[in-house]
Biopython code that builds the backbone (N, CA, C, O; Angstrom):
import numpy as np
from Bio.PDB.StructureBuilder import StructureBuilder

atoms = [
    (1, "MET", "N", (98.688, 62.616, 40.526)),
    (1, "MET", "CA", (99.355, 63.591, 41.371)),
    (1, "MET", "C", (100.253, 62.846, 42.348)),
    (1, "MET", "O", (99.797, 61.903, 42.995)),
    (2, "PRO", "N", (101.513, 63.238, 42.472)),
    (2, "PRO", "CA", (102.417, 62.544, 43.384)),
    (2, "PRO", "C", (102.027, 62.793, 44.839)),
    (2, "PRO", "O", (101.436, 63.817, 45.182)),
    (3, "ARG", "N", (102.371, 61.840, 45.662)),
    (3, "ARG", "CA", (102.068, 61.964, 47.086)),
    (3, "ARG", "C", (103.008, 62.971, 47.730)),
    (3, "ARG", "O", (104.149, 63.121, 47.293)),
    (4, "PRO", "N", (102.537, 63.669, 48.774)),
    (4, "PRO", "CA", (103.421, 64.631, 49.446)),
    (4, "PRO", "C", (104.522, 63.907, 50.222)),
    (4, "PRO", "O", (104.320, 62.813, 50.750)),
    (5, "THR", "N", (105.674, 64.541, 50.276)),
    (5, "THR", "CA", (106.792, 63.967, 51.018)),
    (5, "THR", "C", (106.599, 64.217, 52.508)),
    (5, "THR", "O", (105.734, 64.993, 52.914)),
    (6, "ALA", "N", (107.414, 63.552, 53.308)),
    (6, "ALA", "CA", (107.334, 63.732, 54.761)),
    (6, "ALA", "C", (107.666, 65.170, 55.149)),
    (6, "ALA", "O", (107.073, 65.717, 56.079)),
    (7, "ALA", "N", (108.598, 65.775, 54.446)),
    (7, "ALA", "CA", (108.967, 67.156, 54.745)),
    (7, "ALA", "C", (107.815, 68.110, 54.436)),
    (7, "ALA", "O", (107.573, 69.056, 55.186)),
    (8, "GLN", "N", (107.111, 67.867, 53.344)),
    (8, "GLN", "CA", (105.971, 68.712, 53.005)),
    (8, "GLN", "C", (104.878, 68.604, 54.061)),
    (8, "GLN", "O", (104.288, 69.610, 54.453)),
    (9, "LEU", "N", (104.610, 67.387, 54.521)),
    (9, "LEU", "CA", (103.607, 67.201, 55.573)),
    (9, "LEU", "C", (104.033, 67.863, 56.877)),
    (9, "LEU", "O", (103.216, 68.483, 57.559)),
    (10, "ALA", "N", (105.301, 67.733, 57.220)),
    (10, "ALA", "CA", (105.793, 68.314, 58.472)),
    (10, "ALA", "C", (105.749, 69.840, 58.442)),
    (10, "ALA", "O", (105.276, 70.467, 59.390)),
    (11, "TYR", "N", (106.237, 70.434, 57.363)),
    (11, "TYR", "CA", (106.224, 71.898, 57.265)),
    (11, "TYR", "C", (104.804, 72.450, 57.184)),
    (11, "TYR", "O", (104.504, 73.482, 57.784)),
    (12, "GLY", "N", (103.942, 71.775, 56.454)),
    (12, "GLY", "CA", (102.557, 72.222, 56.360)),
    (12, "GLY", "C", (101.847, 72.143, 57.705)),
    (12, "GLY", "O", (101.127, 73.067, 58.083)),
    (13, "SER", "N", (102.046, 71.048, 58.427)),
    (13, "SER", "CA", (101.425, 70.884, 59.744)),
    (13, "SER", "C", (101.961, 71.889, 60.749)),
    (13, "SER", "O", (101.200, 72.470, 61.523)),
    (14, "ALA", "N", (103.262, 72.090, 60.735)),
    (14, "ALA", "CA", (103.859, 73.062, 61.659)),
    (14, "ALA", "C", (103.360, 74.474, 61.350)),
    (14, "ALA", "O", (103.128, 75.268, 62.262)),
    (15, "THR", "N", (103.198, 74.777, 60.082)),
    (15, "THR", "CA", (102.680, 76.091, 59.699)),
    (15, "THR", "C", (101.270, 76.291, 60.221)),
    (15, "THR", "O", (100.938, 77.362, 60.729)),
    (16, "VAL", "N", (100.439, 75.266, 60.099)),
    (16, "VAL", "CA", (99.056, 75.368, 60.578)),
    (16, "VAL", "C", (99.030, 75.615, 62.079)),
    (16, "VAL", "O", (98.325, 76.506, 62.551)),
    (17, "VAL", "N", (99.790, 74.836, 62.824)),
    (17, "VAL", "CA", (99.768, 74.952, 64.288)),
    (17, "VAL", "C", (100.296, 76.308, 64.737)),
    (17, "VAL", "O", (99.639, 77.008, 65.507)),
    (18, "PHE", "N", (101.474, 76.678, 64.262)),
    (18, "PHE", "CA", (102.091, 77.921, 64.731)),
    (18, "PHE", "C", (101.348, 79.164, 64.249)),
    (18, "PHE", "O", (101.236, 80.145, 64.983)),
    (19, "SER", "N", (100.838, 79.126, 63.014)),
    (19, "SER", "CA", (100.106, 80.299, 62.544)),
    (19, "SER", "C", (98.765, 80.433, 63.261)),
    (19, "SER", "O", (98.314, 81.551, 63.507)),
    (20, "THR", "N", (98.128, 79.331, 63.597)),
    (20, "THR", "CA", (96.876, 79.400, 64.358)),
    (20, "THR", "C", (97.110, 80.020, 65.726)),
    (20, "THR", "O", (96.383, 80.925, 66.136)),
    (21, "VAL", "N", (98.121, 79.532, 66.427)),
    (21, "VAL", "CA", (98.419, 80.067, 67.758)),
    (21, "VAL", "C", (98.783, 81.543, 67.671)),
    (21, "VAL", "O", (98.305, 82.346, 68.472)),
    (22, "ALA", "N", (99.618, 81.907, 66.712)),
    (22, "ALA", "CA", (100.040, 83.301, 66.584)),
    (22, "ALA", "C", (98.862, 84.217, 66.257)),
    (22, "ALA", "O", (98.723, 85.287, 66.850)),
    (23, "MET", "N", (98.013, 83.800, 65.314)),
    (23, "MET", "CA", (96.876, 84.649, 64.954)),
    (23, "MET", "C", (95.871, 84.760, 66.094)),
    (23, "MET", "O", (95.290, 85.826, 66.298)),
    (24, "LEU", "N", (95.657, 83.680, 66.841)),
    (24, "LEU", "CA", (94.735, 83.751, 67.973)),
    (24, "LEU", "C", (95.275, 84.672, 69.069)),
    (24, "LEU", "O", (94.520, 85.429, 69.679)),
    (25, "LEU", "N", (96.569, 84.602, 69.309)),
    (25, "LEU", "CA", (97.153, 85.474, 70.335)),
    (25, "LEU", "C", (97.162, 86.935, 69.906)),
    (25, "LEU", "O", (96.917, 87.828, 70.716)),
    (26, "LEU", "N", (97.446, 87.176, 68.630)),
    (26, "LEU", "CA", (97.511, 88.554, 68.155)),
    (26, "LEU", "C", (96.131, 89.198, 68.004)),
    (26, "LEU", "O", (95.975, 90.395, 68.245)),
    (27, "SER", "N", (95.143, 88.417, 67.613)),
    (27, "SER", "CA", (93.817, 89.001, 67.390)),
    (27, "SER", "C", (92.990, 89.088, 68.669)),
    (27, "SER", "O", (92.081, 89.912, 68.767)),
    (28, "ARG", "N", (93.296, 88.257, 69.629)),
    (28, "ARG", "CA", (92.569, 88.201, 70.909)),
    (28, "ARG", "C", (91.072, 87.995, 70.693)),
    (28, "ARG", "O", (90.257, 88.538, 71.439)),
    (29, "THR", "N", (90.714, 87.231, 69.701)),
    (29, "THR", "CA", (89.309, 86.975, 69.429)),
    (29, "THR", "C", (88.765, 85.926, 70.391)),
    (29, "THR", "O", (89.488, 85.026, 70.817)),
    (30, "THR", "N", (87.499, 86.051, 70.724)),
    (30, "THR", "CA", (86.859, 85.077, 71.610)),
    (30, "THR", "C", (85.584, 84.520, 70.990)),
    (30, "THR", "O", (84.974, 83.609, 71.550)),
    (31, "THR", "N", (85.180, 85.043, 69.865)),
    (31, "THR", "CA", (83.956, 84.565, 69.226)),
    (31, "THR", "C", (84.233, 83.308, 68.422)),
    (31, "THR", "O", (85.350, 83.091, 67.952)),
    (32, "GLY", "N", (83.229, 82.501, 68.272)),
    (32, "GLY", "CA", (83.369, 81.264, 67.504)),
    (32, "GLY", "C", (83.659, 81.523, 66.043)),
    (32, "GLY", "O", (84.442, 80.807, 65.419)),
    (33, "LEU", "N", (83.026, 82.549, 65.497)),
    (33, "LEU", "CA", (83.258, 82.886, 64.092)),
    (33, "LEU", "C", (84.698, 83.338, 63.866)),
    (33, "LEU", "O", (85.313, 82.973, 62.863)),
    (34, "GLY", "N", (85.236, 84.126, 64.785)),
    (34, "GLY", "CA", (86.617, 84.590, 64.654)),
    (34, "GLY", "C", (87.612, 83.445, 64.723)),
    (34, "GLY", "O", (88.573, 83.401, 63.957)),
    (35, "VAL", "N", (87.377, 82.516, 65.648)),
    (35, "VAL", "CA", (88.260, 81.351, 65.774)),
    (35, "VAL", "C", (88.158, 80.475, 64.526)),
    (35, "VAL", "O", (89.166, 79.951, 64.052)),
    (36, "ALA", "N", (86.953, 80.317, 63.996)),
    (36, "ALA", "CA", (86.773, 79.511, 62.783)),
    (36, "ALA", "C", (87.485, 80.146, 61.594)),
    (36, "ALA", "O", (88.129, 79.446, 60.813)),
    (37, "LEU", "N", (87.375, 81.447, 61.452)),
    (37, "LEU", "CA", (88.057, 82.135, 60.342)),
    (37, "LEU", "C", (89.574, 82.015, 60.461)),
    (37, "LEU", "O", (90.268, 81.816, 59.463)),
    (38, "ILE", "N", (90.077, 82.136, 61.668)),
    (38, "ILE", "CA", (91.519, 81.988, 61.876)),
    (38, "ILE", "C", (91.952, 80.557, 61.566)),
    (38, "ILE", "O", (93.013, 80.347, 60.977)),
    (39, "GLY", "N", (91.143, 79.571, 61.957)),
    (39, "GLY", "CA", (91.467, 78.175, 61.654)),
    (39, "GLY", "C", (91.494, 77.902, 60.164)),
    (39, "GLY", "O", (92.393, 77.218, 59.673)),
    (40, "VAL", "N", (90.526, 78.426, 59.444)),
    (40, "VAL", "CA", (90.489, 78.248, 57.990)),
    (40, "VAL", "C", (91.678, 78.948, 57.336)),
    (40, "VAL", "O", (92.304, 78.408, 56.424)),
    (41, "GLY", "N", (91.981, 80.148, 57.811)),
    (41, "GLY", "CA", (93.142, 80.861, 57.265)),
    (41, "GLY", "C", (94.442, 80.116, 57.505)),
    (41, "GLY", "O", (95.306, 80.065, 56.631)),
    (42, "ALA", "N", (94.580, 79.535, 58.694)),
    (42, "ALA", "CA", (95.791, 78.771, 59.003)),
    (42, "ALA", "C", (95.879, 77.511, 58.146)),
    (42, "ALA", "O", (96.965, 77.143, 57.701)),
    (43, "LEU", "N", (94.747, 76.847, 57.911)),
    (43, "LEU", "CA", (94.762, 75.663, 57.046)),
    (43, "LEU", "C", (95.163, 76.015, 55.620)),
    (43, "LEU", "O", (95.935, 75.292, 54.990)),
    (44, "LEU", "N", (94.641, 77.118, 55.117)),
    (44, "LEU", "CA", (95.016, 77.548, 53.768)),
    (44, "LEU", "C", (96.495, 77.911, 53.686)),
    (44, "LEU", "O", (97.162, 77.605, 52.697)),
    (45, "LEU", "N", (97.001, 78.560, 54.722)),
    (45, "LEU", "CA", (98.420, 78.906, 54.753)),
    (45, "LEU", "C", (99.293, 77.653, 54.811)),
    (45, "LEU", "O", (100.323, 77.585, 54.139)),
    (46, "GLY", "N", (98.892, 76.670, 55.601)),
    (46, "GLY", "CA", (99.638, 75.412, 55.673)),
    (46, "GLY", "C", (99.621, 74.662, 54.359)),
    (46, "GLY", "O", (100.626, 74.072, 53.965)),
    (47, "LEU", "N", (98.484, 74.679, 53.677)),
    (47, "LEU", "CA", (98.386, 74.046, 52.363)),
    (47, "LEU", "C", (99.288, 74.748, 51.353)),
    (47, "LEU", "O", (99.953, 74.099, 50.546)),
    (48, "LEU", "N", (99.304, 76.064, 51.403)),
    (48, "LEU", "CA", (100.163, 76.837, 50.508)),
    (48, "LEU", "C", (101.634, 76.512, 50.748)),
    (48, "LEU", "O", (102.392, 76.346, 49.792)),
    (49, "VAL", "N", (102.039, 76.420, 51.991)),
    (49, "VAL", "CA", (103.433, 76.101, 52.320)),
    (49, "VAL", "C", (103.783, 74.700, 51.836)),
    (49, "VAL", "O", (104.851, 74.495, 51.259)),
    (50, "ALA", "N", (102.901, 73.738, 52.062)),
    (50, "ALA", "CA", (103.188, 72.357, 51.664)),
    (50, "ALA", "C", (103.269, 72.211, 50.146)),
    (50, "ALA", "O", (104.099, 71.455, 49.642)),
    (51, "LEU", "N", (102.424, 72.919, 49.425)),
    (51, "LEU", "CA", (102.411, 72.772, 47.967)),
    (51, "LEU", "C", (103.521, 73.540, 47.265)),
    (51, "LEU", "O", (103.942, 73.155, 46.174)),
    (52, "THR", "N", (103.998, 74.612, 47.870)),
    (52, "THR", "CA", (105.050, 75.397, 47.221)),
    (52, "THR", "C", (106.449, 74.965, 47.635)),
    (52, "THR", "O", (107.433, 75.504, 47.129)),
    (53, "MET", "N", (106.555, 74.017, 48.534)),
    (53, "MET", "CA", (107.858, 73.528, 48.958)),
    (53, "MET", "C", (108.492, 72.758, 47.808)),
    (53, "MET", "O", (107.809, 71.978, 47.143)),
    (54, "PRO", "N", (109.783, 72.959, 47.560)),
    (54, "PRO", "CA", (110.426, 72.247, 46.445)),
    (54, "PRO", "C", (110.428, 70.734, 46.667)),
    (54, "PRO", "O", (110.610, 70.252, 47.786)),
    (55, "VAL", "N", (110.222, 70.003, 45.576)),
    (55, "VAL", "CA", (110.200, 68.548, 45.617)),
    (55, "VAL", "C", (111.581, 68.052, 45.194)),
    (55, "VAL", "O", (112.169, 68.597, 44.260)),
    (56, "PRO", "N", (112.115, 67.008, 45.877)),
    (56, "PRO", "CA", (113.424, 66.480, 45.476)),
    (56, "PRO", "C", (113.437, 66.014, 44.022)),
    (56, "PRO", "O", (112.399, 65.643, 43.473)),
    (57, "ALA", "N", (114.601, 66.033, 43.410)),
    (57, "ALA", "CA", (114.740, 65.689, 41.995)),
    (57, "ALA", "C", (114.318, 64.250, 41.720)),
    (57, "ALA", "O", (113.742, 63.973, 40.668)),
    (58, "LYS", "N", (114.592, 63.326, 42.645)),
    (58, "LYS", "CA", (114.212, 61.933, 42.448)),
    (58, "LYS", "C", (112.701, 61.790, 42.354)),
    (58, "LYS", "O", (112.194, 61.051, 41.510)),
    (59, "ALA", "N", (111.980, 62.495, 43.220)),
    (59, "ALA", "CA", (110.520, 62.406, 43.203)),
    (59, "ALA", "C", (109.962, 62.994, 41.913)),
    (59, "ALA", "O", (108.984, 62.481, 41.370)),
    (60, "LYS", "N", (110.578, 64.070, 41.419)),
    (60, "LYS", "CA", (110.127, 64.652, 40.152)),
    (60, "LYS", "C", (110.337, 63.671, 39.005)),
    (60, "LYS", "O", (109.467, 63.514, 38.148)),
    (61, "ALA", "N", (111.503, 63.007, 38.991)),
    (61, "ALA", "CA", (111.807, 62.068, 37.917)),
    (61, "ALA", "C", (110.863, 60.875, 37.960)),
    (61, "ALA", "O", (110.406, 60.407, 36.917)),
    (62, "ARG", "N", (110.569, 60.378, 39.160)),
    (62, "ARG", "CA", (109.654, 59.244, 39.284)),
    (62, "ARG", "C", (108.239, 59.637, 38.876)),
    (62, "ARG", "O", (107.535, 58.864, 38.227)),
    (63, "ALA", "N", (107.832, 60.835, 39.259)),
    (63, "ALA", "CA", (106.486, 61.291, 38.907)),
    (63, "ALA", "C", (106.362, 61.465, 37.395)),
    (63, "ALA", "O", (105.312, 61.186, 36.818)),
    (64, "ALA", "N", (107.424, 61.921, 36.767)),
    (64, "ALA", "CA", (107.394, 62.097, 35.315)),
    (64, "ALA", "C", (107.392, 60.745, 34.601)),
    (64, "ALA", "O", (106.816, 60.610, 33.521)),
    (65, "ALA", "N", (108.043, 59.740, 35.209)),
    (65, "ALA", "CA", (108.125, 58.423, 34.589)),
    (65, "ALA", "C", (106.865, 57.593, 34.810)),
    (65, "ALA", "O", (106.630, 56.634, 34.076)),
    (66, "GLY", "N", (106.078, 57.929, 35.771)),
    (66, "GLY", "CA", (104.866, 57.142, 36.057)),
    (66, "GLY", "C", (104.529, 57.228, 37.534)),
    (66, "GLY", "O", (104.559, 58.305, 38.129)),
    (67, "ASP", "N", (104.213, 56.098, 38.110)),
    (67, "ASP", "CA", (103.795, 56.033, 39.509)),
    (67, "ASP", "C", (105.003, 56.184, 40.421)),
    (67, "ASP", "O", (105.996, 55.477, 40.255)),
    (68, "ALA", "N", (104.928, 57.098, 41.380)),
    (68, "ALA", "CA", (106.044, 57.360, 42.288)),
    (68, "ALA", "C", (106.203, 56.257, 43.321)),
    (68, "ALA", "O", (107.244, 56.169, 43.971)),
    (69, "ARG", "N", (105.183, 55.407, 43.485)),
    (69, "ARG", "CA", (105.269, 54.360, 44.507)),
    (69, "ARG", "C", (106.015, 53.130, 44.022)),
    (69, "ARG", "O", (106.444, 52.315, 44.839)),
    (70, "VAL", "N", (106.181, 52.975, 42.725)),
    (70, "VAL", "CA", (106.831, 51.790, 42.179)),
    (70, "VAL", "C", (108.324, 52.063, 42.042)),
    (70, "VAL", "O", (108.722, 52.935, 41.269)),
    (71, "PRO", "N", (109.163, 51.325, 42.785)),
    (71, "PRO", "CA", (110.607, 51.558, 42.667)),
    (71, "PRO", "C", (111.139, 51.025, 41.344)),
    (71, "PRO", "O", (110.588, 50.090, 40.762)),
    (72, "ARG", "N", (112.208, 51.631, 40.890)),
    (72, "ARG", "CA", (112.833, 51.174, 39.659)),
    (72, "ARG", "C", (113.570, 49.868, 39.938)),
    (72, "ARG", "O", (114.159, 49.723, 41.010)),
    (73, "PRO", "N", (113.556, 48.917, 39.011)),
    (73, "PRO", "CA", (114.264, 47.652, 39.238)),
    (73, "PRO", "C", (115.777, 47.869, 39.205)),
    (73, "PRO", "O", (116.295, 48.681, 38.438)),
    (74, "ARG", "N", (116.454, 47.124, 40.053)),
    (74, "ARG", "CA", (117.918, 47.207, 40.092)),
    (74, "ARG", "C", (118.508, 46.401, 38.939)),
    (74, "ARG", "O", (117.862, 45.512, 38.383)),
    (75, "ALA", "N", (119.745, 46.732, 38.598)),
    (75, "ALA", "CA", (120.428, 46.001, 37.531)),
    (75, "ALA", "C", (120.735, 44.585, 38.011)),
    (75, "ALA", "O", (121.095, 44.378, 39.170)),
    (76, "GLU", "N", (120.593, 43.632, 37.129)),
    (76, "GLU", "CA", (120.857, 42.235, 37.457)),
    (76, "GLU", "C", (122.357, 42.034, 37.694)),
    (76, "GLU", "O", (123.191, 42.628, 37.012)),
    (77, "ALA", "N", (122.673, 41.208, 38.647)),
    (77, "ALA", "CA", (124.074, 40.883, 38.921)),
    (77, "ALA", "C", (124.579, 39.933, 37.848)),
    (77, "ALA", "O", (123.821, 39.093, 37.363)),
    (78, "THR", "N", (125.846, 40.050, 37.469)),
    (78, "THR", "CA", (126.388, 39.194, 36.419)),
    (78, "THR", "C", (126.812, 37.840, 36.962)),
    (78, "THR", "O", (126.875, 36.871, 36.205)),
    (79, "ALA", "N", (127.104, 37.748, 38.259)),
    (79, "ALA", "CA", (127.511, 36.477, 38.843)),
    (79, "ALA", "C", (126.260, 35.635, 39.114)),
    (79, "ALA", "O", (125.231, 36.172, 39.525)),
    (80, "PRO", "N", (126.341, 34.307, 38.885)),
    (80, "PRO", "CA", (125.171, 33.450, 39.151)),
    (80, "PRO", "C", (124.915, 33.368, 40.649)),
    (80, "PRO", "O", (125.826, 33.521, 41.463)),
    (81, "HIS", "N", (123.674, 33.128, 40.989)),
    (81, "HIS", "CA", (123.309, 32.996, 42.389)),
    (81, "HIS", "C", (123.806, 31.667, 42.931)),
    (81, "HIS", "O", (123.815, 30.658, 42.225)),
    (82, "SER", "N", (124.218, 31.678, 44.184)),
    (82, "SER", "CA", (124.693, 30.434, 44.789)),
    (82, "SER", "C", (123.478, 29.561, 45.128)),
    (82, "SER", "O", (122.403, 30.070, 45.443)),
    (83, "VAL", "N", (123.666, 28.273, 45.058)),
    (83, "VAL", "CA", (122.601, 27.327, 45.332)),
    (83, "VAL", "C", (122.703, 26.888, 46.778)),
    (83, "VAL", "O", (123.760, 26.445, 47.226)),
    (84, "ARG", "N", (121.608, 27.012, 47.506)),
    (84, "ARG", "CA", (121.588, 26.576, 48.909)),
    (84, "ARG", "C", (121.088, 25.147, 48.989)),
    (84, "ARG", "O", (120.157, 24.752, 48.287)),
    (85, "ARG", "N", (121.720, 24.391, 49.850)),
    (85, "ARG", "CA", (121.301, 22.983, 50.033)),
    (85, "ARG", "C", (120.839, 22.747, 51.420)),
    (85, "ARG", "O", (120.450, 21.629, 51.759)),
]
sb = StructureBuilder()
sb.init_structure("model")
sb.init_model(0)
sb.init_chain("A")
sb.init_seg("    ")
for serial, (resi, resn, name, xyz) in enumerate(atoms, 1):
    if name == "N":
        sb.init_residue(resn, " ", resi, " ")
    sb.init_atom(name, np.array(xyz, "f"), 0.0, 1.0, " ", f" {name:<3s}", serial, name[0])
structure = sb.get_structure()
C-alpha cells in the first residue's frame, strides 16, 4: 500500500479537528460517552477524506511499478566525468 501524501495527511487532520469542534459545539454534549462518539465519528470522517482524496499521477505510476519510496534512476550523461586532482 502506498504511503499517504502530505496533502492527504493535512486534509485528513484538518477534517478531524474541524469536524470535532463543529460537532461538539452543535451537539452541546457534556457526557464522556457523547464526546467519545463524536471523536470516533470525526476520526472516521478524517480517514474517509484522506483515503478518497485523489493521488497525483506520479505516485500512482510509482505504486504500480513497485515501491513508491525508490526513485527512478536518471539517464546517464553522455559526456565523461571530469577527473579531480
